[in-house]
C-alpha positions as MATLAB code, in Angstrom:
seq = 'MKKIVMTTPLVEMDGDEMTRILWKMIKDELLTPFIELKTEYYDLGLEHRNETDDQVTIDSANATKKYGVAVKCATITPNAARMTEYDLKEMWKSPNGTIRAMLDGTVFRAPIVVKGIEPGVKSWKKPITIARHAYGDVYKNSEMVIPGPGKVELVYTAEDGSEVRELVHNYKSAGIVQGMHNLNDSIESFARSCFNYALDTKQDLWFATKDTISKKYDHTFKDIFQEIFEKEYEEKFKEAGITYFYTLIDDAVARVVKAEGGFIWACKNYDGDVMSDMVSSAFGSLAMMTSVLVSPQGYYEYEAAHGTVQRHYYKHLKGEETSTNSVATIFAWTGALRKRGELDNNTELMAFAEKLERATIQTIEDGKMTKDLALITTLNNVTVLNSEEFIKEIRKTLEKEA';
ca = [
     -91.381  121.296 -200.592;
     -91.006  120.814 -204.594;
     -89.295  117.205 -204.840;
     -86.524  117.223 -206.583;
     -87.084  115.854 -210.245;
     -84.837  113.010 -211.563;
     -83.869  112.814 -215.410;
     -82.283  109.050 -216.010;
     -83.434  106.633 -214.071;
     -81.220  104.081 -211.819;
     -81.420  100.149 -211.423;
     -83.445   99.408 -208.236;
     -82.678   95.754 -207.196;
     -84.936   94.941 -204.506;
     -83.956   91.684 -202.069;
     -84.831   89.520 -199.038;
     -85.513   89.251 -195.512;
     -85.249   92.397 -192.704;
     -83.550   94.036 -195.571;
     -86.566   94.192 -197.729;
     -88.756   95.358 -195.091;
     -86.410   98.524 -194.454;
     -85.608   99.052 -198.289;
     -89.732   99.705 -198.189;
     -89.511  102.115 -195.261;
     -86.316  104.021 -196.685;
     -88.264  104.803 -199.686;
     -91.617  105.679 -197.713;
     -89.995  107.860 -195.304;
     -86.545  108.886 -196.878;
     -86.696  108.893 -200.612;
     -90.142  109.686 -202.089;
     -91.145  112.483 -200.174;
     -88.382  114.313 -201.350;
     -87.480  112.881 -204.900;
     -89.720  112.224 -208.010;
     -87.748  108.883 -207.469;
     -87.243  107.180 -210.958;
     -85.941  103.537 -211.052;
     -85.912  100.523 -213.362;
     -87.271   98.025 -210.808;
     -85.945   94.278 -210.632;
     -87.437   91.984 -208.088;
     -84.239   89.801 -206.958;
     -86.318   88.616 -203.890;
     -85.408   84.281 -203.793;
     -88.884   83.637 -204.497;
     -88.895   85.539 -207.883;
     -85.184   84.226 -209.094;
     -86.561   80.937 -208.530;
     -89.577   81.671 -211.069;
     -87.626   83.442 -213.712;
     -85.040   80.543 -213.668;
     -82.451   83.475 -212.081;
     -83.060   85.693 -215.304;
     -84.123   88.586 -213.489;
     -80.675   88.886 -211.936;
     -79.298   88.683 -215.868;
     -81.845   91.251 -216.603;
     -80.657   93.456 -213.924;
     -76.892   93.351 -214.350;
     -77.609   94.324 -218.510;
     -79.856   97.187 -217.218;
     -77.062   98.688 -215.166;
     -74.943   98.594 -217.931;
     -77.627  100.906 -219.812;
     -78.215  103.193 -217.238;
     -74.884  103.165 -215.606;
     -75.918  103.243 -211.633;
     -77.711  100.627 -209.745;
     -78.785  100.328 -206.201;
     -79.274   96.695 -204.385;
     -80.396   95.421 -201.500;
     -79.381   92.465 -199.853;
     -80.020   89.366 -201.145;
     -79.917   85.369 -200.245;
     -77.577   83.073 -201.735;
     -79.026   79.629 -201.110;
     -77.812   76.398 -199.224;
     -79.558   73.114 -198.768;
     -81.851   74.499 -195.889;
     -82.990   77.626 -198.153;
     -84.230   75.083 -200.869;
     -86.395   72.986 -198.626;
     -87.464   76.557 -196.833;
     -88.126   78.418 -200.499;
     -88.614   75.063 -202.428;
     -86.282   75.846 -205.227;
     -85.996   74.774 -208.530;
     -82.501   74.374 -208.040;
     -79.873   76.305 -205.475;
     -78.998   79.524 -207.571;
     -75.920   81.025 -207.768;
     -75.212   84.414 -205.508;
     -76.936   87.265 -207.109;
     -73.411   89.530 -206.149;
     -71.232   86.702 -207.754;
     -73.561   86.886 -211.080;
     -73.491   90.730 -211.380;
     -69.748   91.464 -210.952;
     -69.059   88.585 -213.397;
     -71.173   90.315 -215.854;
     -70.166   93.943 -215.288;
     -66.509   92.832 -214.415;
     -66.468   94.854 -211.535;
     -64.490   95.200 -208.411;
     -65.685   95.803 -204.935;
     -64.868   98.299 -202.721;
     -66.044   98.479 -199.190;
     -65.827  101.530 -196.591;
     -66.589  101.940 -193.102;
     -69.356  104.671 -192.362;
     -67.780  106.478 -189.491;
     -69.710  108.468 -187.015;
     -68.949  110.126 -183.405;
     -69.235  107.531 -180.092;
     -68.496  104.585 -182.563;
     -64.656  104.634 -181.888;
     -62.741  102.284 -184.342;
     -60.964   99.282 -182.210;
     -57.550  100.215 -184.056;
     -56.725  103.366 -182.084;
     -54.858  105.266 -184.767;
     -57.937  104.905 -187.416;
     -59.240  108.357 -187.790;
     -60.411  108.261 -191.485;
     -62.044  105.324 -193.514;
     -60.201  102.606 -194.892;
     -61.683  101.437 -198.228;
     -60.883   97.488 -199.098;
     -61.145   96.851 -203.165;
     -61.072   93.343 -203.638;
     -60.538   91.317 -206.735;
     -63.553   89.540 -207.312;
     -62.605   86.716 -209.664;
     -60.650   83.479 -209.121;
     -57.878   82.082 -206.890;
     -59.822   80.121 -204.379;
     -62.972   80.898 -205.116;
     -62.785   78.806 -208.528;
     -60.447   76.541 -207.682;
     -59.468   72.467 -208.063;
     -59.180   70.164 -205.476;
     -58.402   67.176 -204.868;
     -57.285   64.233 -202.001;
     -54.277   62.346 -202.575;
     -54.930   58.834 -201.456;
     -51.232   57.842 -201.018;
     -47.836   57.726 -202.770;
     -48.002   59.357 -206.399;
     -46.960   62.552 -208.345;
     -48.897   66.029 -209.127;
     -48.362   67.712 -211.512;
     -49.508   71.258 -213.521;
     -50.166   70.367 -217.210;
     -50.803   73.167 -219.179;
     -51.861   71.707 -223.268;
     -51.281   74.637 -225.832;
     -53.867   74.572 -228.870;
     -51.637   72.707 -230.781;
     -51.372   69.929 -228.639;
     -47.809   71.167 -227.251;
     -47.504   70.343 -223.511;
     -45.904   72.160 -220.569;
     -45.298   70.327 -217.161;
     -44.562   71.770 -213.903;
     -44.209   68.998 -210.813;
     -46.040   70.523 -207.793;
     -45.494   67.223 -205.104;
     -43.752   63.676 -205.494;
     -45.876   62.509 -203.028;
     -44.772   59.792 -200.150;
     -47.760   59.725 -198.575;
     -51.693   60.526 -198.220;
     -51.890   64.334 -198.841;
     -54.157   67.196 -200.679;
     -53.424   69.559 -203.564;
     -55.498   72.650 -204.839;
     -55.037   74.187 -208.387;
     -56.150   77.970 -208.445;
     -56.029   80.288 -211.779;
     -56.596   83.831 -212.820;
     -56.882   85.828 -216.039;
     -55.101   88.281 -217.138;
     -57.913   90.686 -218.541;
     -59.658   90.311 -215.249;
     -56.430   91.338 -213.151;
     -56.364   94.379 -215.799;
     -60.055   95.357 -215.352;
     -59.361   95.150 -211.380;
     -56.360   97.324 -211.841;
     -58.322   99.919 -213.757;
     -60.924   99.818 -211.377;
     -58.803  100.929 -208.321;
     -56.916  103.406 -210.121;
     -60.217  105.030 -211.392;
     -62.189  104.658 -208.111;
     -58.852  106.303 -206.252;
     -58.921  108.968 -208.723;
     -62.809  109.136 -208.596;
     -62.498  109.899 -204.678;
     -59.324  111.254 -204.150;
     -57.491  109.091 -202.020;
     -54.421  107.268 -202.590;
     -53.967  103.332 -203.519;
     -52.246  100.800 -202.260;
     -51.979   97.259 -203.147;
     -50.178   94.212 -201.911;
     -49.654   91.088 -202.904;
     -46.801   88.049 -201.567;
     -44.955   88.068 -204.751;
     -41.577   87.409 -203.040;
     -42.750   83.849 -202.461;
     -45.099   83.332 -205.377;
     -42.721   84.421 -208.139;
     -45.397   83.593 -211.149;
     -48.709   83.974 -209.758;
     -48.900   86.955 -207.472;
     -45.978   88.753 -209.134;
     -48.189   88.965 -212.566;
     -50.732   90.915 -209.917;
     -47.801   93.486 -209.310;
     -46.555   93.868 -212.684;
     -49.851   94.198 -214.650;
     -50.665   97.001 -212.105;
     -47.087   98.627 -212.612;
     -47.601   98.696 -216.116;
     -51.226  100.217 -216.017;
     -50.314  102.759 -213.898;
     -47.098  103.841 -215.561;
     -48.833  103.715 -219.070;
     -52.152  105.233 -218.058;
     -52.605  106.696 -214.909;
     -49.125  107.880 -213.551;
     -49.754  111.736 -214.829;
     -53.313  111.659 -213.730;
     -52.483  110.674 -209.912;
     -49.682  113.591 -209.900;
     -52.395  115.931 -211.201;
     -54.722  114.894 -208.667;
     -52.363  114.818 -205.577;
     -52.433  111.025 -204.694;
     -50.225  108.184 -204.768;
     -50.405  104.601 -205.679;
     -47.828  102.274 -203.586;
     -47.338   98.656 -203.712;
     -45.793   96.198 -200.896;
     -46.003   92.803 -199.523;
     -49.623   91.666 -197.928;
     -47.395   91.465 -194.796;
     -45.838   94.614 -195.037;
     -49.430   96.193 -195.818;
     -51.031   95.120 -192.666;
     -48.283   96.179 -190.746;
     -48.738   99.566 -192.103;
     -52.499   99.347 -191.799;
     -52.694   98.914 -188.648;
     -50.214  101.758 -187.608;
     -51.906  104.446 -190.315;
     -54.768  107.019 -189.785;
     -56.884  105.738 -192.726;
     -58.179  107.706 -195.452;
     -56.563  104.857 -198.155;
     -58.255  102.499 -200.377;
     -56.102   98.820 -199.840;
     -56.556   96.725 -203.052;
     -56.262   93.252 -202.400;
     -56.338   89.979 -203.982;
     -59.767   87.674 -203.970;
     -59.513   85.874 -200.363;
     -57.423   88.527 -199.000;
     -60.407   91.002 -199.537;
     -62.524   88.591 -198.154;
     -60.326   88.612 -194.745;
     -59.218   92.022 -194.566;
     -62.857   93.453 -195.221;
     -64.159   91.452 -192.449;
     -61.288   92.703 -190.233;
     -61.550   96.521 -191.238;
     -65.506   96.552 -190.609;
     -65.436   94.616 -187.304;
     -62.474   97.047 -185.848;
     -64.841   99.874 -187.347;
     -67.417   98.787 -184.895;
     -70.067   96.837 -187.535;
     -70.777   95.543 -190.836;
     -74.082   97.080 -190.686;
     -71.871  100.767 -190.706;
     -70.186   99.542 -194.294;
     -70.538  100.443 -197.678;
     -69.852   98.364 -200.612;
     -70.172   99.673 -204.251;
     -68.868   97.364 -207.190;
     -67.162   99.302 -210.222;
     -66.630   98.238 -213.439;
     -63.547   99.131 -215.595;
     -66.180  100.658 -218.173;
     -67.596  102.756 -215.386;
     -70.482  101.110 -214.269;
     -71.228  101.245 -210.463;
     -73.683   99.062 -208.114;
     -74.096  100.579 -204.562;
     -75.384   97.894 -201.812;
     -74.797   97.609 -197.722;
     -72.072   95.514 -197.048;
     -73.984   93.159 -194.831;
     -76.691   90.466 -195.375;
     -80.479   90.099 -195.196;
     -80.658   89.900 -191.525;
     -82.245   86.312 -190.814;
     -82.656   86.432 -187.425;
     -84.570   89.739 -187.139;
     -87.209   89.182 -190.549;
     -88.029   85.807 -188.413;
     -89.042   88.108 -185.515;
     -90.446   90.371 -187.701;
     -92.875   87.451 -189.053;
     -93.888   86.724 -185.349;
     -94.712   90.465 -184.719;
     -92.218   91.140 -182.517;
     -90.454   94.391 -182.203;
     -86.713   94.125 -184.214;
     -84.251   96.848 -183.996;
     -82.097   96.541 -187.099;
     -79.597   99.150 -188.341;
     -80.363  100.313 -191.956;
     -77.255  103.208 -192.236;
     -75.696  100.880 -194.558;
     -78.580  100.515 -196.937;
     -79.342  104.210 -196.755;
     -75.809  104.763 -197.496;
     -76.148  102.735 -200.399;
     -79.445  104.663 -201.946;
     -77.671  107.777 -201.272;
     -74.064  106.600 -202.818;
     -76.474  105.873 -205.835;
     -78.351  109.044 -206.077;
     -75.280  110.894 -205.831;
     -73.895  109.195 -208.748;
     -76.831  109.289 -211.071;
     -77.040  113.121 -210.271;
     -72.927  113.847 -210.588;
     -73.808  111.835 -214.174;
     -76.803  113.776 -214.899;
     -75.153  117.078 -213.806;
     -78.183  117.032 -211.181;
     -76.644  119.124 -208.209;
     -79.980  119.066 -206.622;
     -80.015  115.037 -206.582;
     -76.275  115.056 -205.334;
     -76.908  117.846 -202.710;
     -79.995  115.582 -201.323;
     -77.650  112.524 -201.125;
     -75.104  114.453 -198.807;
     -78.136  116.295 -196.626;
     -79.606  112.416 -195.942;
     -75.795  111.129 -195.348;
     -75.644  113.987 -192.642;
     -78.905  113.714 -190.910;
     -78.322  109.897 -190.754;
     -75.213  110.256 -188.800;
     -76.420  113.150 -187.379;
     -79.073  111.159 -185.682;
     -76.887  108.640 -184.222;
     -74.454  111.471 -182.601;
     -76.941  113.114 -181.325;
     -78.149  109.352 -178.988;
     -80.829  107.988 -181.121;
     -79.832  104.599 -182.607;
     -80.528  100.710 -183.394;
     -79.709   98.304 -180.474;
     -76.281   97.049 -182.276;
     -74.957  100.515 -182.323;
     -76.349  101.271 -178.232;
     -74.290   97.847 -177.159;
     -70.774   99.669 -178.446;
     -71.164  103.189 -178.057;
     -69.154  105.799 -176.066;
     -72.053  107.898 -175.778;
     -74.283  108.504 -172.962;
     -77.729  107.969 -172.213;
     -78.316  106.855 -175.729;
     -82.467  106.381 -176.834;
     -82.654  102.681 -178.289;
     -84.777  103.018 -181.619;
     -86.489  100.018 -183.299;
     -86.161   99.614 -186.852;
     -89.048  101.974 -187.896;
     -88.559  104.588 -184.884;
     -84.737  104.976 -186.098;
     -85.345  105.026 -190.089;
     -88.681  108.108 -188.989;
     -86.039  109.683 -186.463;
     -83.549  110.372 -189.324;
     -86.524  111.992 -191.769;
     -86.801  114.361 -188.391;
     -83.611  115.522 -188.625;
     -83.414  115.808 -192.201;
     -86.576  117.755 -192.358;
     -84.716  120.516 -190.164;
     -81.914  120.287 -192.277;
     -84.064  121.085 -195.317;
];
């Protein structure tokens, strides 16, 4: 069969541990036999990040700005144990955090729905995509332990030296305090990314905060979303036949568990962190969750929503058999290839991405799957495959369709 030709490279970011092993298997079995794969390669494995003082992560983000589309393998965010294990120069930051900040992007996570893996919420029939704001709030907070009686204030000092003060609390005894911030520019980027992605995927967009309690902080999020929607997107949404809907976060949670799905749910940073895990778990598995970083400038970076599968990697190093689910990593590749094809008007590449996704889902629905899915499926008489067997089985299904 003649291989599909790519005209523009996509940025390839390799990663760590078991997902790095799967990455190579996926390329060898499911991609290079069918595509003249053209990528600009960056090794984001922890050892190479350490060797380059993490410059490779910055370079990969800049390359994404250049080419517009990237695909990323799961990577390690080091802790104290990893410092020792990898003999690191310093505790390097999360590559995802660095890339998110450089691309000013929003993370969209959605479950991959297959027959036999039934959602824990009975009403859910279609995927629910979580859009998580990836800047500020509790993740960039300042905290203080208050040892005893005293006063805590918020103080804003303007460039001209003038001050505005707001009392936080008069402490009569010991306690704690936390300060959070956000930036209008970042909220605006978040809003535009959400509106653009809704138009891109033809899905309704929900947004939720707690503006009734947080009358300045959360209300600013609400106001920025509404203003941008009315000025830039209202007519486009009408033309696309989709809607934008704002509600309180507690009302959103109540509505989501009774909804059918098929929409994007935009959340502030912490809400998105929590709700994406809830949605992924209720749909079956983090290994069946896609993740795409979208910038308001139109850069796309695709990856799996899960980590490096450390436990399986240690088993693999010992020569023991693993049954690691590669579906989300396969869908990271198909997402990137589809977007590359879309931007380049390469219909063959887009069609291949669709075929590979169908083949992956069909393999599972035919009862051939990894152990994690076999434990939760409603299908009978399933065949449990190891990591490599599963990928090879997908290739068989793909070749039948091709």
